[in-house]
N, CA, C and O atoms as CSV, one atom per row, in Angstrom:
chain,resi,resn,atom,element,x,y,z
A,1,UNK,N,N,-75.844,122.649,68.114
A,1,UNK,CA,C,-76.987,122.569,67.220
A,1,UNK,C,C,-77.606,121.173,67.263
A,1,UNK,O,O,-78.823,121.021,67.164
A,2,UNK,N,N,-76.758,120.159,67.412
A,2,UNK,CA,C,-77.273,118.797,67.379
A,2,UNK,C,C,-78.089,118.456,68.628
A,2,UNK,O,O,-78.883,117.516,68.602
A,3,UNK,N,N,-77.907,119.198,69.712
A,3,UNK,CA,C,-78.693,118.954,70.919
A,3,UNK,C,C,-79.897,119.884,71.008
A,3,UNK,O,O,-80.888,119.555,71.659
A,4,UNK,N,N,-79.821,121.020,70.370
A,4,UNK,CA,C,-80.921,121.984,70.403
A,4,UNK,C,C,-82.087,121.500,69.556
A,4,UNK,O,O,-83.238,121.618,69.977
A,5,UNK,N,N,-81.823,120.970,68.398
A,5,UNK,CA,C,-82.869,120.543,67.473
A,5,UNK,C,C,-83.778,119.468,68.059
A,5,UNK,O,O,-84.996,119.637,68.007
A,6,UNK,N,N,-83.259,118.371,68.615
A,6,UNK,CA,C,-84.170,117.369,69.207
A,6,UNK,C,C,-84.962,117.913,70.391
A,6,UNK,O,O,-86.134,117.577,70.561
A,7,UNK,N,N,-84.337,118.742,71.202
A,7,UNK,CA,C,-85.034,119.315,72.348
A,7,UNK,C,C,-86.165,120.223,71.899
A,7,UNK,O,O,-87.262,120.172,72.456
A,8,UNK,N,N,-85.908,121.047,70.905
A,8,UNK,CA,C,-86.928,121.946,70.368
A,8,UNK,C,C,-88.076,121.164,69.740
A,8,UNK,O,O,-89.241,121.509,69.937
A,9,UNK,N,N,-87.760,120.130,68.996
A,9,UNK,CA,C,-88.805,119.338,68.348
A,9,UNK,C,C,-89.630,118.544,69.358
A,9,UNK,O,O,-90.838,118.385,69.179
A,10,UNK,N,N,-88.996,118.046,70.412
A,10,UNK,CA,C,-89.752,117.368,71.469
A,10,UNK,C,C,-90.699,118.340,72.173
A,10,UNK,O,O,-91.825,117.983,72.519
A,11,UNK,N,N,-90.231,119.567,72.380
A,11,UNK,CA,C,-91.085,120.578,73.008
A,11,UNK,C,C,-92.283,120.894,72.120
A,11,UNK,O,O,-93.399,121.052,72.615
A,12,UNK,N,N,-92.060,120.985,70.818
A,12,UNK,CA,C,-93.161,121.259,69.886
A,12,UNK,C,C,-94.143,120.091,69.874
A,12,UNK,O,O,-95.354,120.306,69.818
A,13,UNK,N,N,-93.643,118.870,69.925
A,13,UNK,CA,C,-94.532,117.705,69.953
A,13,UNK,C,C,-95.379,117.689,71.226
A,13,UNK,O,O,-96.576,117.410,71.169
A,14,UNK,N,N,-94.768,117.984,72.363
A,14,UNK,CA,C,-95.520,118.025,73.610
A,14,UNK,C,C,-96.549,119.146,73.607
A,14,UNK,O,O,-97.674,118.971,74.074
A,15,UNK,N,N,-96.156,120.292,73.079
A,15,UNK,CA,C,-97.080,121.413,72.983
A,15,UNK,C,C,-98.261,121.054,72.086
A,15,UNK,O,O,-99.398,121.430,72.372
A,16,UNK,N,N,-97.995,120.334,71.010
A,16,UNK,CA,C,-99.058,119.941,70.077
A,16,UNK,C,C,-100.003,118.933,70.722
A,16,UNK,O,O,-101.199,118.940,70.431
A,17,UNK,N,N,-99.489,118.070,71.590
A,17,UNK,CA,C,-100.362,117.128,72.284
A,17,UNK,C,C,-101.272,117.836,73.281
A,17,UNK,O,O,-102.415,117.428,73.484
A,18,UNK,N,N,-100.765,118.894,73.901
A,18,UNK,CA,C,-101.567,119.651,74.859
A,18,UNK,C,C,-102.617,120.483,74.129
A,18,UNK,O,O,-103.801,120.444,74.464
A,19,UNK,N,N,-102.168,121.233,73.130
A,19,UNK,CA,C,-103.073,122.073,72.352
A,19,UNK,C,C,-102.592,122.048,70.906
A,19,UNK,O,O,-101.486,122.510,70.625
A,20,UNK,N,N,-103.403,121.516,69.969
A,20,UNK,CA,C,-102.983,121.441,68.566
A,20,UNK,C,C,-102.565,122.805,68.021
A,20,UNK,O,O,-103.153,123.833,68.354
A,21,UNK,N,N,-101.538,122.787,67.178
A,21,UNK,CA,C,-100.961,124.023,66.667
A,21,UNK,C,C,-101.859,124.729,65.659
A,21,UNK,O,O,-101.805,125.953,65.547
A,22,UNK,N,N,-102.681,123.987,64.924
A,22,UNK,CA,C,-103.589,124.594,63.967
A,22,UNK,C,C,-102.957,124.873,62.613
A,22,UNK,O,O,-103.580,125.505,61.760
A,23,UNK,N,N,-101.742,124.416,62.403
A,23,UNK,CA,C,-101.104,124.594,61.104
A,23,UNK,C,C,-101.709,123.609,60.110
A,23,UNK,O,O,-102.274,122.595,60.520
A,24,UNK,N,N,-101.604,123.888,58.809
A,24,UNK,CA,C,-102.137,122.931,57.828
A,24,UNK,C,C,-101.506,121.554,58.009
A,24,UNK,O,O,-100.283,121.419,57.998
A,25,UNK,N,N,-102.335,120.548,58.172
A,25,UNK,CA,C,-101.854,119.193,58.396
A,25,UNK,C,C,-101.666,118.848,59.855
A,25,UNK,O,O,-101.406,117.690,60.184
A,26,UNK,N,N,-101.790,119.823,60.738
A,26,UNK,CA,C,-101.615,119.596,62.176
A,26,UNK,C,C,-102.824,120.110,62.956
A,26,UNK,O,O,-102.672,120.850,63.928
A,27,UNK,N,N,-103.992,119.726,62.538
A,27,UNK,CA,C,-105.221,120.222,63.169
A,27,UNK,C,C,-105.652,119.382,64.366
A,27,UNK,O,O,-106.302,119.894,65.278
A,28,UNK,N,N,-105.295,118.081,64.373
A,28,UNK,CA,C,-105.726,117.190,65.446
A,28,UNK,C,C,-104.556,116.800,66.328
A,28,UNK,O,O,-103.402,116.872,65.905
A,29,UNK,N,N,-104.850,116.386,67.559
A,29,UNK,CA,C,-103.792,115.948,68.471
A,29,UNK,C,C,-103.084,114.705,67.954
A,29,UNK,O,O,-101.901,114.501,68.226
A,30,UNK,N,N,-103.801,113.879,67.216
A,30,UNK,CA,C,-103.222,112.630,66.708
A,30,UNK,C,C,-102.202,112.865,65.596
A,30,UNK,O,O,-101.558,111.916,65.149
A,31,UNK,N,N,-102.044,114.093,65.147
A,31,UNK,CA,C,-101.102,114.391,64.062
A,31,UNK,C,C,-99.685,114.685,64.562
A,31,UNK,O,O,-98.841,115.133,63.786
A,32,UNK,N,N,-99.415,114.439,65.847
A,32,UNK,CA,C,-98.074,114.741,66.356
A,32,UNK,C,C,-97.011,113.862,65.722
A,32,UNK,O,O,-95.834,114.220,65.745
A,33,UNK,N,N,-97.391,112.716,65.154
A,33,UNK,CA,C,-96.423,111.831,64.510
A,33,UNK,C,C,-95.811,112.502,63.280
A,33,UNK,O,O,-94.688,112.174,62.896
A,34,UNK,N,N,-96.528,113.430,62.665
A,34,UNK,CA,C,-95.975,114.147,61.509
A,34,UNK,C,C,-94.796,115.005,61.927
A,34,UNK,O,O,-93.834,115.154,61.175
A,35,UNK,N,N,-94.867,115.565,63.117
A,35,UNK,CA,C,-93.737,116.344,63.642
A,35,UNK,C,C,-92.546,115.421,63.863
A,35,UNK,O,O,-91.404,115.814,63.624
A,36,UNK,N,N,-92.801,114.203,64.316
A,36,UNK,CA,C,-91.715,113.243,64.530
A,36,UNK,C,C,-91.047,112.859,63.216
A,36,UNK,O,O,-89.826,112.708,63.165
A,37,UNK,N,N,-91.828,112.701,62.157
A,37,UNK,CA,C,-91.261,112.372,60.844
A,37,UNK,C,C,-90.369,113.511,60.357
A,37,UNK,O,O,-89.280,113.269,59.836
A,38,UNK,N,N,-90.823,114.744,60.523
A,38,UNK,CA,C,-90.008,115.896,60.137
A,38,UNK,C,C,-88.749,115.965,60.998
A,38,UNK,O,O,-87.675,116.299,60.499
A,39,UNK,N,N,-88.874,115.652,62.284
A,39,UNK,CA,C,-87.722,115.676,63.182
A,39,UNK,C,C,-86.668,114.661,62.750
A,39,UNK,O,O,-85.477,114.971,62.729
A,40,UNK,N,N,-87.101,113.461,62.408
A,40,UNK,CA,C,-86.159,112.434,61.962
A,40,UNK,C,C,-85.471,112.864,60.675
A,40,UNK,O,O,-84.266,112.669,60.517
A,41,UNK,N,N,-86.232,113.447,59.757
A,41,UNK,CA,C,-85.640,113.914,58.498
A,41,UNK,C,C,-84.628,115.029,58.747
A,41,UNK,O,O,-83.563,115.045,58.130
A,42,UNK,N,N,-84.950,115.961,59.644
A,42,UNK,CA,C,-84.007,117.039,59.941
A,42,UNK,C,C,-82.739,116.527,60.623
A,42,UNK,O,O,-81.643,117.013,60.345
A,43,UNK,N,N,-82.886,115.559,61.506
A,43,UNK,CA,C,-81.701,114.993,62.169
A,43,UNK,C,C,-80.823,114.240,61.167
A,43,UNK,O,O,-79.596,114.304,61.241
A,44,UNK,N,N,-81.460,113.524,60.227
A,44,UNK,CA,C,-80.677,112.838,59.193
A,44,UNK,C,C,-79.948,113.847,58.312
A,44,UNK,O,O,-78.798,113.630,57.932
A,45,UNK,N,N,-80.614,114.939,57.992
A,45,UNK,CA,C,-79.987,115.980,57.192
A,45,UNK,C,C,-78.807,116.608,57.935
A,45,UNK,O,O,-77.772,116.897,57.336
A,46,UNK,N,N,-78.970,116.815,59.237
A,46,UNK,CA,C,-77.891,117.363,60.043
A,46,UNK,C,C,-76.685,116.423,60.059
A,46,UNK,O,O,-75.542,116.870,59.965
A,47,UNK,N,N,-76.942,115.136,60.176
A,47,UNK,CA,C,-75.843,114.158,60.186
A,47,UNK,C,C,-75.142,114.120,58.837
A,47,UNK,O,O,-73.919,113.996,58.779
A,48,UNK,N,N,-75.903,114.225,57.750
A,48,UNK,CA,C,-75.298,114.199,56.421
A,48,UNK,C,C,-74.466,115.428,56.123
A,48,UNK,O,O,-73.462,115.343,55.417
A,49,UNK,N,N,-74.875,116.578,56.658
A,49,UNK,CA,C,-74.159,117.835,56.390
A,49,UNK,C,C,-72.888,117.946,57.221
A,49,UNK,O,O,-71.885,118.486,56.753
A,50,UNK,N,N,-72.925,117.435,58.461
A,50,UNK,CA,C,-71.751,117.536,59.319
A,50,UNK,C,C,-70.566,116.785,58.741
A,50,UNK,O,O,-70.722,115.688,58.204
A,51,UNK,N,N,-69.383,117.371,58.850
A,51,UNK,CA,C,-68.191,116.682,58.313
A,51,UNK,C,C,-67.754,115.522,59.180
A,51,UNK,O,O,-66.773,114.849,58.862
């Protein structure tokens, strides 16, 4: 799980740079940094949950 999440999020970021996803808050190509912020938060949450 710890290797799948970063790979999936990087793929979503690259996809968003090629063609914006159109989700609320992600309308422009320059909004890919928001995906990175969510990715960092999810990775921190994963580290905190793991024993």
